[in-house]
N, C-alpha and C positions, 0 to 999 in steps of 0.2 A: 504494500500500500504506500503510495506517495503522499506526502504531506506538504502543505504550505507552512513554512516556519515564520512566525511573527515574533521578532525580538523586542520590539517596542510597542507597548499597548497600555491602555488605561483600564482598570477595573472600576466599574461604577454600578449604580442601581437605576433601573427604569421602573419606578414605583416599587413593587415588591420583587422585581425580577433582576437578577444579576446580569450584567452586560459587559462586553469588552469593546473598546473603541480603538481603532488602529487604521493604518494605511495599508492598502492591499493593491497589488497590480491588477488591472482589469482582466488580463489573460488568466489569472488564477481564480477569479470569482466567476467568470462566465461559465465554466464547465460544471459548477457545483450547484447553481441555483435553479429553482423552478418556481412557478407561479401557481398558488392554490386559490382557485376562484370560488367565491362563496356561491352556494346554490348549485354548483357543478361538481366540485371535488369534496367527497365525504371524508375529510381528514381534519384533525385538530389544526387550528390556525388559519383555516380558509376564510379570508376576509377580503380578498382582492376582487376588483371589477374585471370584466372582460376587456382584453386589450383593444386599444383603438389603433388601427393601422395608420390612419392619417397622422395621429400624434407621434407614433413611432417614426414615420418618415420625416416628420419635421425635426425630431430630435437627432436622427441620423444626419440630416443636413447640417444641423447646428454643430455636431461633433466634427464632421468632415471639413467644416470651415475653420477648424483649428481651436475650437472651444472645449472646455472640460468643466466638470461640475465641482462646485465648492460646498454644496450641501451633502449630507451623509446618505448612505444606503443602509437600511435596516433589514437584517436577515435573521431568521430563526432556525437554528440547527435542529434537525428532527431525526436524523439517522441514529437509531439506538445501538446498532451493531458497531458503528465506527464513530464514537463521540469525539468532540473537540476536547482536548486536555492540555494541561501545562506540564512541561518537562524541562528541567534546568532553566527555569524562569522564562521559557519561550512558549508561546501559544502555538499549538500544532493543530492545523485544520486539514482533515482528510480530503484528498482530491478524489471525491466520489460523486458520481452523477446524482442529481436531485437530493443532495444532502441538506440543502438549506432552502427554506421558503423565503420569499421576498415579502416583507411587511410594508416597506416603503421604497419605491424606486423601480417598480416593474417596467414602466415605459422607458425610463432612462437606460436600464440594463438591456432591454430589447433593442433600443437605438444603438447602444454601444456594440452589441453583438453584430448588427448589420454593418455598422461602420468598420468594425474590425475585419469583416469579410472582404471589404474593399481595400483597407489599409491596415495590414496586420500590426504595423508598428504602434498603432493606437493602444494595443494590448499591453505595451510596456509602461503606459502611464498609470499613476496611482490615484486611487479614489479613497474617500473616507468611509469606513464600514463600522457599523454598530452591530455586534453579534450577540444574540440571546440564544438560549437553548430550551427546547421542549415547552414552548408556550402553549397553553390551552387556547381554544378559540376565543373565549371571553377575554383572556389576557391580551391576545393579539389584536382583538377588536378595540380594546381600550387604547392601545398605542396608535392604531390606525385612525381612530376617531379623534384622538388628540391632535394628530398631525393634520387631518383633513377637515376638521371643524373648528377646533379651538384656535389653531395657529393660522389665522387668515393672512393672506399676502397683503403687503402694503400696496397703496396705489402705485401703478406703474410709473406715473409721472414724477414720483418722488425721486426717481433716478436723475431726472433733469435738474432737480435742486442740488443733489449731491455731486453730480458729475455733468456739469453744463455742456461739456464738449460732445456728449453722446446724443444730443438732440437730433431727431430725424425730422424730415420735412413735415410730418403730420403730428408733431409733438403737441401743438395747440389743441388738436381734436382729442388726443389722449388726455390732456389736462382737463378739458371740458367734460369728458366722459367720466373721469375719476371724481370730479366734483359732484356731478349729477348722481353717480352711483352712491357716494357717501351720503348725500342728502336722502337717498332712499333707505340706506342701511343704518344710519345713526339714530338711535332712539331719541336723542335730543333735537333732531332736525324737524323743522315744520313740515317737511315732506316725507317723514318716516313712513315707509310702506305705501307711499302714494304715487310712485312713479311706475309707469308701465314699461317693464323690461321686455326685450325681445323674447318671444316664446311664452309670455305670461298668459294665463287662462283668461277667457273672455270676462270682462267686468273687473279685472284686477288692476288697480292703479287708476289715477285720475289725470296725470300729465304724462305724455309720451316722452320716453328717454330721448328720442331723436329731436323733439321740439326743444327740450331744455339744452341739449348739446348744441343745436343750431343757434340758439340764442346766445350761449356763452362763448362759442369758439371765436367769434370776431373780436372778443375782448381779451383772449388768453394768448394772443400772438406776442411776439417781441415788441411790436409797435402798439399793442393794446393798452387799455386804460390802467390795468393792474401794474404793468411794468413802468408805465409813465409815472406812476406815483410810488414806485419802489415797493410794490406789494407783489413780489415775484415768486414766493414759495407757496407750495400747495396749501399748507395749513392756514396761512394768513388769508389767502384768497377764499378758501372755504369759510373761514370765520366771518369775513365781510358779507358773503352771500347769505349764510345761515342767520346772521344777526339781523340783516334787513328783513328777511322773510319771517323771522320770529317776531319782529315788531309788528308786521302786518297781521300775523296770527294773533297777537295779543289783542288787537282791536276787534277782529272778527270773532274771537272766542268770547268776548264780552256779550256778544249777541248770539252765542252758541252756533255760529255758522261757518267756522273755518273749514271743517271737513264736509260741509254740505255742498250739494251740486249747485246751489245758488251763488257760491263764492266764485268770482271770476278768476281768482288766482289759483283755483283748483281746476284749471282748464289750460289748454295749450296757449291760447292767445293771451290770457291774463298773465300767465307765468312768463311768457316771452316779453311782454310789455314791462313787467316788473323788473326783469333783468336789464332790459334796455334803459329804463329810468335810473336804476341803481348805477349803472356804469357810465351813462352819459351825464347825469345831473347830480346824483347824490354823492358819489365818491369824491368829486372835487370839493364839495361842501364839507364833507367829513375830514378830508385831508387838510383843509384850512384850519380846522379845530384840532388836528392831530389825534383824532379819536374816531374809531369805528365801533364803539361800544353801543349797546342797544339803547342806553339812556340818551346818548347823543343823537342817534337816529330818530328816536321818539320826539325829541325837541324839534328836529328838522322836518319831520313828516307827522304832524299832529292830527292824525285822522279822527281822533276822538272828538275834534271840534267840527267835524263835517258829517254829512250824511254818507254812510258807507256805500260804495258802489256795489251793485249786485248784477247778476247776469241778465235780469229782466231788461236792463238798459242796453244790452248788446243784441237783443233779439232782431232777427231779420237783417243782420249785418254780416258782411264777409270777414274772413280772418284778418286781413290787413286793417280793415276799418275797426274791427273789435280791438285790435292791439292799440290803435291810435287813441281810441276812447279811453282805455285803461291808462295809457301813457299820459295823456293830457290831464286825466283826473289826478294822478299822482303829482304831476308837475304843477298843477294849480295849487295844490296844498303846499308844495315846497316854495312857491313864489311868495308865500306869506312871510318868508324869511327875508325878502328884499326890503330894505328900508324905504320909507316914504320919501318923496322928493325933499320935503322940508328937513329931513334928517341928514342929508348929505352936506358935506363941507366942500366949498369950492375955493 
């Protein structure tokens, strides 16, 4: 029996399960892993989904372009006849087919396998492996769920804030999409669970993701209003937008109508107009005061002193005209911040 000898490793715990963390050459891991698919393979630890050929092809291309993975691969050793063991302070892993189940990294490994078939030298590269032994299905499921539900990926456009030189030509659309997605997923957001995502069931959501992205993307370019006022990072842009709509929500919630169909801001045209007003008119006013706090926005847009706008006033109007009505309504309130002629000094 041949063994892969690991001289440097870390022993740790994954919850109640002992685990080893180490570097391993790709060529040594590929022959020993297999994927146990839930609902298909009647073995302990079967938690994986059916492989996606399209995703594997994408990963293969990513690797052939010269990339490698910095995140770990989690495997569960299951062969009882040839266990992993320690000898003379080295970890010995049997080179036996189907000795280890993949808990996390199945698509990456399949992509690596296909890439190695074209370029065998890729097999000499090292990857990070976390190895456990003899996990039960519930134990494997806990690790799998922790990775795939609790550890949510950060917005893709955060990369632009950290590494500005990697921006691609469509970065402003990615940023707009990330903002819209967080508005949908953030429990503190005024649009929490109110945005219609692609593939959503009929009747789910009130504002189309595409409408919100189309409204935002013109302002998230390098020449857009956010960069003009040095509000360039994702979190700051998101805070400005959520604060504004939270102020609108506070006014409509007093009437119990924020989530009602009568609220124009819970529709594509009203949401679009709100974003347009915020970016064209309100951001410069807030920048003058060096504050985008909700209290500042409430003073600038005192809707509690006006009759709230409802959808009834948009009836029989086309989309562009509806947006203009909502935009002019918000602007008319903001104009109250303009001094009277007698207040000016010349």
